[in-house]
Phi, psi and omega in degrees: 000322179296323179293322180293320178295324181291337180272350181295135182290142176274175180295335181260013183285159179298329181295312180297318180296319180295324180294320179292327179292333181278345182286150182292147179292156180292324180244093182294150180294150179293147180297154180298146181294129179271126181297144182298147179289129181278126178268150182245138178283127182263119179262150179292137180241020180286139181292149178272130177236189183273003178291141177296342181269068177290139184293145175284148174291142179287135175288169178298136183221162179287169182300118184295331180290318180295317181290324181291324181271355178060048181276124178289156183289331179246136181294338182273357181254153177245140177294140181291126180287137179293139178260113181245190178292163180298149182294159178292175178306158188300322181296313178295323180297317179294322179295318181299314181291330176293320178292324176299317178297321178298324177295324185281320190248346184294138177083006182250030180264173188276311186280156182292320180295316179293325178294321178295319177297321179294320178297321177295321179295321178293319179298319178292323178295320177300316180295312184292318180292325178295331176287331184274353189294335178273342185264335185240104189293332182266014179297326179299319179295320179294317181298316185288318188268356175278130185299126173085354184289312181297325176297320178295321179293319177293327177296322176297322181290312184293333184294338181263359178305316180297343182270359183279321182215118356292155185299116179219021183283124178270165179296322180296314179294323179294317179297321182293313181289331177290330173294322175294321178295325177297324177289324175295323177297324176299317179292321181291336182276337186281137183296328184273348180244352183297314180296319177296323179298318179288318181299331177277357179058033180296327178304335180295335178292343182270343186297325175301329177289320179290339183273359180282156182237355180296137183262011177292160185298317179300320180288322179296319177295323179293316179295318182297317180293323177294319176298327178297326177293315178294321177298325177295329178290316187279348179299334185283351182056044181263130179294327179295324177294315180298319179297321177295315182295324179291339177280359178242190181256041184288325183294311177301324178294318178293321180297322178295317180293325177297337180267322191244350185279179174288172182298320180291319177295320176300321181295316180291321181295316180288333173298318178295316178298319179298317179296324177293319179294326181293338175277138182300323178294320179292318178297317179295325181293314182290326181269005182293322179233155179292328181297318179293315179297319181295320179297315180291316181296324179295315180295318178297320179296319177296324178293322178298316180296322178288330180288341175300326179267320185281325180058046178271112186293320182298315179294316182299323179299316180289324179298314180298319181290328175295316178297319180297318179292321177298328181291349176285343178269129185302314182291321177293326179296319177297320180291322181292333176298338180260330190240009177296129182303141183298324179301338176276344180271326181264200185260031183298319185257016183296321179288324180293323184266017183300322182260008182246088183294322182297315180292323177297322178293321178295320179294320178295320178294324177299314180294326176293318180297328183269001179291143180292343180279348181272125179277123180288000000 
């Protein structure tokens, strides 16, 4: 026992000192400085065609992958979570997440019977979530940040491409893809997901639908719902949205629908054109060449002539405001003095606009702007 006591290490023994040296320091050194993430300028890669609406080059932008994935610049920092309204009741909350799961995993099973059941579950999830988009304000955040959901929605859109030409879209297929488009509209409307939606160039997936010409009900419903997604983007009056749209062929697509679509589709299409004109960049783009101005002016003039018979107040309101905005450009104002449709100069629409004070005021201001006594 005496030998064992003599062998016990003292407080100053090397063993005790080595143990203290192995313990972590009280103040750990700061992590190494992380070099800043290098951003890359994204240039437009859209092909040049003979259309007067050549796409604008994209300005320098941050890395779309970093912004889309919400990656913080420092590994030790966390991105601030958005604070939204309180979640819905627990039962509704559980249903929403159950439908989200159905979107991600439905239809990916091995057997044919299970795959058919999964496809039905996904279709039902699309329907139910599209009904909830007005009731749950944070649904856009859940859709965007849930793994695989946006891919599933794009898969629904791409799956109907073979049915566009030759026209073979059924009412059932149109309703299903329109439910997916309604969820995309939800994402495009939310302030925290709109930029991510644009950086991913998701609106381009909708252009094949806008380019269709069939007047059957399934195609008309498909075009109208697709226009609703673009309309949700321009409602915010954001210059970045207008700049993105001008880098694509959205104006010729809207002009075609304004000529051949239904009244409701024409209304949404001219609303998009009006929002583009209200932005200074959009007005300068359309008035930059005579060919662009002529294309827009011709469609507006044809709409005025058709409105003489149809007397559609909603369409007329947007047409007048488009002409009024064009008159703010000096060169367009000179051209409008020669080509403004006569029904807008006389009292053709006085009875239609009897109860619309705002549109009557816009029409009167348009005529004042085009007066020869007004110095441009």
